[in-house]
VEXVODO-256782 format. One line per 4 residues: number of its first residue (from 1); their letters; for each residue x, y, z of C-alpha. Coordinates in steps of 0.5 Angstrom, whole numbers, padded with zeros to 4 digits. Each point is the difference from the previous one (the first is absolute). Layout:
<nodes>
NUM = a = X,Y,Z | ...
</nodes>
This chain:
<nodes>
1 = mpsl = 0073,0060,0090 | -0002,-0008,-0001 | -0007,-0001,0003 | 0001,-0007,0001
5 = tsfr = 0006,-0003,0004 | -0002,-0007,0000 | -0005,-0006,-0001 | -0001,-0007,0003
9 = mtgl = -0005,-0005,0000 | 0000,-0006,0006 | -0003,-0007,0000 | -0001,0000,-0008
13 = fgyk = -0003,-0006,-0002 | 0001,-0002,0007 | 0007,-0001,0001 | 0004,0006,-0004
17 = nlgi = 0002,0007,0002 | 0002,0005,-0006 | 0002,0007,0000 | 0004,0005,-0004
21 = tcgq = 0003,0007,0003 | -0001,0006,-0004 | 0003,0006,0003 | 0003,0003,-0006
25 = kasi = -0003,0003,-0006 | 0001,-0006,-0004 | 0000,-0007,0003 | 0001,-0006,-0005
29 = vlae = -0001,-0007,0003 | 0002,-0006,-0003 | -0004,-0007,0001 | 0000,-0007,-0003
33 = ngvg = -0006,-0003,-0003 | -0005,-0003,0005 | 0002,0004,0006 | -0006,0004,0000
37 = kttl = 0002,0007,-0003 | -0006,0001,-0004 | -0004,-0001,0007 | 0004,0004,0004
41 = lntl = -0001,0006,-0006 | -0007,-0001,-0001 | -0001,0000,0008 | 0004,0007,0000
45 = yall = -0004,0003,-0005 | -0007,-0003,0003 | 0002,0004,0006 | 0002,0006,-0003
49 = sgri = -0005,0001,-0004 | -0006,-0002,0005 | -0002,-0006,-0004 | 0000,-0004,0006
53 = srla = -0006,-0005,-0002 | 0005,-0004,-0005 | 0004,-0002,0006 | -0005,-0004,0002
57 = tidf = 0002,-0006,-0004 | 0008,0001,0002 | 0002,-0005,0006 | 0004,0005,0005
61 = reav = 0000,0002,0007 | 0002,0007,0000 | 0003,0005,-0005 | 0004,0006,0003
65 = lefe = 0001,0007,-0004 | 0005,0005,0003 | 0000,0007,-0002 | 0006,0004,0002
69 = gvel = -0002,-0001,0008 | -0007,-0002,-0001 | -0001,-0008,0000 | -0007,-0002,-0002
73 = vfnr = -0002,-0008,0001 | -0005,-0003,-0004 | -0003,-0006,0004 | -0003,-0005,-0005
77 = elaf = -0005,-0003,0005 | -0002,0006,0003 | -0002,0003,-0007 | -0003,-0007,-0003
81 = ktrq = -0003,-0004,0006 | -0007,0003,-0002 | -0003,0003,-0006 | -0004,0006,0001
85 = fldm = -0007,-0002,0001 | -0004,0003,-0006 | -0007,-0001,0000 | -0003,-0001,-0007
89 = dafm = -0003,0007,-0001 | 0007,0003,0002 | 0003,-0005,-0005 | -0005,0002,-0006
93 = skrp = 0002,0008,0002 | 0007,-0001,-0003 | 0000,0002,-0008 | 0003,-0006,-0002
97 = arel = -0005,-0005,0003 | -0006,0004,-0003 | 0004,0000,-0007 | 0001,-0008,0000
101 = veyg = -0007,-0002,0003 | -0003,0003,-0007 | 0002,-0006,-0004 | -0004,-0005,0003
105 = vrpe = 0002,-0002,0007 | -0003,0001,0007 | 0004,0004,0005 | 0001,-0006,0004
109 = qlfe = 0003,-0004,-0005 | 0005,0006,-0002 | 0001,0000,0008 | 0003,-0007,0000
113 = lvsa = 0004,0002,-0007 | 0003,0005,0004 | 0002,-0005,0006 | 0003,-0005,-0005
117 = yieg = 0004,0006,-0003 | 0003,0002,0007 | 0001,-0008,0001 | 0003,-0002,-0006
121 = gqak = 0001,0006,-0005 | -0001,0000,-0007 | 0002,-0008,-0001 | -0006,-0001,0005
125 = vsrd = -0005,0004,-0003 | 0001,0000,-0008 | -0004,-0007,-0001 | -0005,0002,0005
129 = ptfr = -0007,0000,-0003 | -0002,0007,0003 | 0006,0003,-0003 | -0001,-0004,-0007
133 = riya = -0007,0003,0000 | 0002,0007,0001 | 0005,-0001,-0005 | -0005,-0003,-0005
137 = rspf = -0005,0006,0001 | 0004,0006,0001 | 0004,0004,-0004 | 0006,-0001,0005
141 = dedd = 0006,-0004,-0002 | 0003,-0005,0005 | 0005,0006,0003 | -0005,0005,0001
145 = ilqr = -0004,-0005,0004 | 0006,-0002,0004 | 0001,0007,0001 | -0007,0001,0003
149 = lerl = 0001,-0006,0004 | 0007,0003,0003 | -0004,0007,0002 | -0005,-0004,0003
153 = rlsf = 0005,-0004,0004 | 0003,0006,0003 | -0007,0002,0004 | 0001,-0007,0003
157 = ydsa = 0007,0002,0003 | -0001,0007,0002 | 0000,-0001,0008 | 0002,0005,0005
161 = yvse = 0007,-0003,0000 | 0001,0000,-0007 | -0002,0007,-0001 | 0004,0003,0006
165 = frkk = 0006,-0004,-0004 | -0001,0004,-0006 | -0001,0007,0003 | 0007,-0002,0003
169 = vrsa = 0003,-0002,-0006 | -0002,0006,-0004 | 0002,0005,0006 | 0007,-0003,-0001
173 = lgav = 0000,0000,-0007 | -0002,0007,-0001 | 0000,0003,-0007 | 0003,-0006,-0003
177 = hvly = -0004,-0005,-0004 | 0002,-0007,-0001 | 0001,-0003,-0007 | 0001,-0007,-0001
181 = lpty = 0003,-0004,-0006 | -0002,-0007,0001 | 0003,-0006,-0003 | -0006,-0001,-0005
185 = rrie = 0000,0007,-0004 | -0006,0002,-0003 | 0003,0005,-0004 | 0003,-0005,-0004
189 = anfe = -0007,-0001,-0003 | -0004,0004,-0005 | -0004,0005,0005 | -0006,-0003,-0004
193 = evsl = 0001,-0007,0002 | 0000,0002,0007 | -0007,0002,-0001 | -0001,0003,0007
197 = arnv = -0007,0004,0002 | -0001,0002,-0008 | -0006,0002,-0002 | 0000,-0006,-0005
201 = prrr = 0005,-0005,0003 | 0003,-0006,-0004 | -0002,-0007,0002 | 0006,-0004,0003
205 = lvse = 0001,-0007,0002 | 0002,-0001,0007 | 0007,-0004,-0003 | 0002,0007,-0003
209 = iaes = -0001,0004,0007 | 0007,-0001,0004 | -0001,-0003,0007 | 0000,0007,0004
213 = eper = -0006,0004,0003 | -0003,0005,-0004 | 0004,0007,0001 | -0002,0007,-0004
217 = deli = 0006,0004,0003 | 0007,0001,0001 | 0003,-0001,-0006 | -0002,-0007,-0001
221 = ffgl = -0006,0001,-0005 | 0004,0007,-0003 | -0001,-0003,-0007 | 0003,0004,-0006
225 = sdve = -0007,0003,-0002 | 0000,0003,0007 | 0007,0003,-0002 | -0002,0003,-0006
229 = ekla = -0007,0003,0003 | 0005,0003,0006 | 0004,0003,-0006 | -0006,0002,-0004
233 = tmtq = -0003,0004,0007 | 0007,0003,0001 | 0001,0003,-0007 | -0008,0002,0000
237 = fiqr = 0001,0004,0006 | 0006,0003,-0003 | -0003,0002,-0007 | -0006,0002,0004
241 = svie = 0004,0005,0004 | 0003,0003,-0006 | -0007,0001,-0003 | -0004,0003,0006
245 = aysk = 0006,0005,0001 | -0001,0002,-0007 | -0007,0000,0000 | 0000,0005,0006
249 = lsgn = 0005,0005,-0003 | -0004,0000,-0007 | -0006,0002,0004 | 0003,0006,0004
253 = lidt = 0003,0002,-0007 | -0004,0006,-0001 | 0002,0003,0007 | 0007,-0002,0000
257 = llnp = 0001,0004,-0007 | -0004,0006,0003 | 0004,0000,0006 | 0007,-0003,0000
261 = qqye = 0003,0005,0005 | -0005,-0004,0006 | 0006,-0006,-0001 | 0005,0001,0005
265 = leld = 0006,-0003,-0004 | 0007,0000,0000 | 0002,0001,-0007 | 0007,-0002,0000
269 = qgid = -0002,-0007,0003 | 0002,-0006,-0004 | -0005,-0004,-0004 | 0002,-0008,-0001
273 = leav = 0000,0000,-0008 | 0000,-0007,0000 | -0006,-0001,0005 | -0004,0005,-0004
277 = rlml = 0001,-0004,-0007 | -0002,-0006,0004 | -0007,0003,0002 | -0001,0003,-0006
281 = grlg = 0001,-0007,-0004 | -0005,-0003,0005 | -0005,0006,-0001 | 0001,-0002,-0008
285 = kssp = 0002,0008,-0001 | 0007,-0002,-0002 | 0003,0002,-0006 | 0007,0002,-0003
289 = vtek = -0002,0007,-0001 | -0003,0001,0007 | 0006,-0003,0003 | 0005,0004,-0003
293 = tlea = -0004,0006,0002 | -0001,-0002,0007 | 0008,-0001,0000 | 0001,0007,-0002
297 = aisg = -0004,0003,0005 | 0002,-0004,0006 | 0008,-0001,-0002 | 0000,0007,-0002
301 = aslk = -0001,0007,0003 | -0007,0000,-0002 | -0004,-0003,0006 | 0003,0006,0004
305 = dery = -0004,0004,-0004 | -0007,0003,0003 | -0003,-0002,-0007 | 0001,-0008,0002
309 = rtla = -0002,0001,0007 | -0007,-0004,-0002 | 0004,-0006,-0003 | 0005,-0001,0006
313 = yflr = -0006,0000,0004 | -0003,-0006,-0005 | 0006,-0004,0000 | 0001,0000,0007
317 = ellq = -0007,-0002,0002 | 0001,-0005,-0005 | 0006,-0002,0003 | -0003,0000,0007
321 = syea = -0005,-0006,-0002 | 0006,-0003,-0003 | 0004,0000,0007 | -0007,-0003,0003
325 = srpq = 0000,-0006,-0004 | 0008,-0001,0000 | -0001,-0006,0006 | -0003,-0004,-0005
329 = erai = 0004,0001,-0005 | 0006,-0001,0004 | -0003,-0007,0002 | -0001,-0002,-0007
333 = eafa = 0007,0002,-0002 | 0003,-0004,0006 | -0004,-0006,-0002 | 0002,0000,-0007
337 = avvn = 0008,0001,0002 | -0001,-0006,0005 | -0003,-0005,-0005 | 0004,0002,-0006
341 = gyla = 0006,-0001,0005 | -0002,-0008,-0001 | -0003,0000,-0007 | 0006,0003,-0003
345 = dgpa = 0005,-0005,0004 | 0002,-0005,-0005 | 0003,-0001,-0007 | -0007,-0001,-0003
349 = aeks = -0003,0006,0003 | -0006,0002,-0004 | -0005,0003,0004 | -0001,0006,0004
353 = lrfd = -0005,0004,0004 | -0001,0007,-0003 | -0003,0006,0003 | -0002,0005,-0005
357 = kvrl = -0001,0006,0004 | -0003,0004,-0005 | -0006,-0005,-0002 | 0000,-0002,0007
361 = kvei = 0000,-0008,-0002 | 0004,-0005,0003 | 0001,-0007,-0004 | 0005,-0006,-0001
365 = whes = 0004,0001,-0006 | 0003,-0005,-0004 | 0006,0003,-0004 | 0000,-0006,-0006
369 = lqka = -0007,0000,-0001 | -0001,0008,0000 | -0006,-0001,0004 | -0003,0001,0007
373 = lpfg = -0002,-0007,0003 | -0005,-0001,0006 | 0002,-0001,0007 | -0003,-0007,0000
377 = slss = 0005,-0002,-0005 | 0006,0000,0005 | 0004,-0006,0002 | -0002,-0002,0008
381 = gekq = 0006,0003,0002 | -0001,0007,-0004 | -0007,0000,0003 | 0003,-0001,0007
385 = ivsv = 0004,0006,-0001 | -0005,0004,-0003 | -0005,-0002,0006 | 0004,0001,0006
389 = fsrl = 0003,0007,-0002 | -0006,0003,-0002 | -0003,-0001,0006 | 0006,0002,0004
393 = lldf = 0002,0006,-0005 | -0007,0002,-0002 | -0003,0000,0007 | 0005,0005,0002
397 = drcy = -0004,0003,0006 | 0000,-0007,0004 | 0005,-0003,0004 | 0001,-0008,0000
401 = lili = 0002,-0006,0004 | 0002,-0005,-0006 | -0001,-0007,0001 | 0003,-0005,-0005
405 = depe = 0000,-0007,-0001 | 0005,-0003,-0005 | 0002,0007,-0003 | 0004,-0004,-0005
409 = lsls = -0006,-0003,-0004 | 0000,0001,-0007 | 0006,0005,0000 | 0007,-0001,-0003
413 = iewq = 0006,-0001,0004 | 0002,0007,-0002 | -0007,0003,0002 | 0000,-0004,0006
417 = rrfl = 0006,0004,0002 | -0003,0007,-0001 | -0007,-0002,0002 | 0000,0001,0008
421 = pdil = 0005,0006,0000 | -0004,0004,-0005 | -0007,-0001,0004 | 0004,0003,0006
425 = ktps = 0002,0006,-0004 | -0007,0002,-0001 | -0003,0005,0004 | -0006,-0004,0002
429 = ceql = 0004,-0006,0003 | 0000,0001,0008 | 0002,-0007,0001 | 0002,-0006,-0004
433 = iait = -0001,-0008,0002 | 0002,-0005,-0005 | 0001,-0008,0001 | 0004,-0003,-0005
437 = hspf = 0003,-0006,-0003 | 0004,0003,-0005 | 0007,0003,0002 | 0000,0005,-0006
441 = vfen = -0005,0004,0004 | 0005,0002,0005 | 0006,0000,-0005 | 0000,0008,0001
445 = elds = 0001,0005,0005 | -0005,-0004,0004 | 0004,-0006,0001 | 0002,0002,0008
449 = laqs = -0008,0000,0001 | -0001,-0007,-0002 | -0002,-0004,0006 | -0002,-0007,0001
453 = ilis = -0007,-0002,0002 | -0001,-0001,0008 | -0002,-0007,0001 | -0001,-0004,0007
457 = qevl = -0004,-0006,0002 | -0004,-0001,0006 | 0001,-0006,0004 | -0006,-0004,-0001
461 = rs = -0004,-0003,0006 | -0002,-0007,0001
</nodes>
């Protein structure tokens, strides 16, 4: 069942009310440029994710979240009428503050810098002398400094009212996480160019940084290097499961051979020959002779013979470890299948995502060049597909409420038609809310779910 049923903002910019209804699993909202759709979605994300401080610079009166019988009202004046008082000792107890004052600034100067950031964001602090001094003397690039300022800003707006509101939202969402794709997709850049909190950050100019607050989670910074790291972690887990099972069996080899009767086995139980071949291949123990001998023993009557009790025990123990890592393997297979559905779409399809189940290697394969390509060589549209579905399919133990601003970005018309339905088919998608300009996004089975953004104007008092 959907978690969120509606969302509305009142008094936006002092005169406008905006809202959306989202009682279905998917809500596709149409909005023209300039109506405030991005502000609406950014506000919704900030409230759902608990990043309340970023609402301090948005002019509105109230925001209302409705969850299946529960209405949560966020009053901006109550949340931001006073900033939480922090004395200097409390301020300097924060780790980001301690990190920044190491580079030639006094605590009072840093406190003033954070205050300026709260009032005007990146635009106000990027040329501030304190900001420039930290940039010149520290190993941090500007994004790294802004990230730390954002974390310090949170401490200024952690009032009892805000804390209580966060708790209510977390309770309403339950186990559902929030995933947000804003208009500016950091996944379109190479991960090295994003340079967030790396040991050796790449220095960048302010002009290279998007006009948005620094963000680390919920897909915004889920770059292609992160996808490769996630895949490597999963394949290493699969390989480790096989090796550990084989090592354990090898360690008990003498006891097993001396007393095979200790294993209560139904000798006529079937054994999956293909799975056995796969496991032996991962162990580097596969050969035509071995496979032929095993096939004869498994598929014939030999395995029922008491003499093969130990062999049956070994094979079934290996297959148990295989089953233990099957969730990871199935997730990678599902991920490859979805991505290849896009890469294979079109007359000039030359790329595919290959998952070698024996070598446990996942790579982008170029058919014409006959070689593997780095993930970073994909087009922006391909990167978006890889990045989004890696999060939804490889994090298979999570459920998401997904927010997307302009899902059509960087996608061909045919891919626009497929994108949202494919997201909805993933087991991780609990609910989807997308705001779009493009009619192609819902030129599919989602057509009946398309709606216009709700807009009304307040009567201005003279």
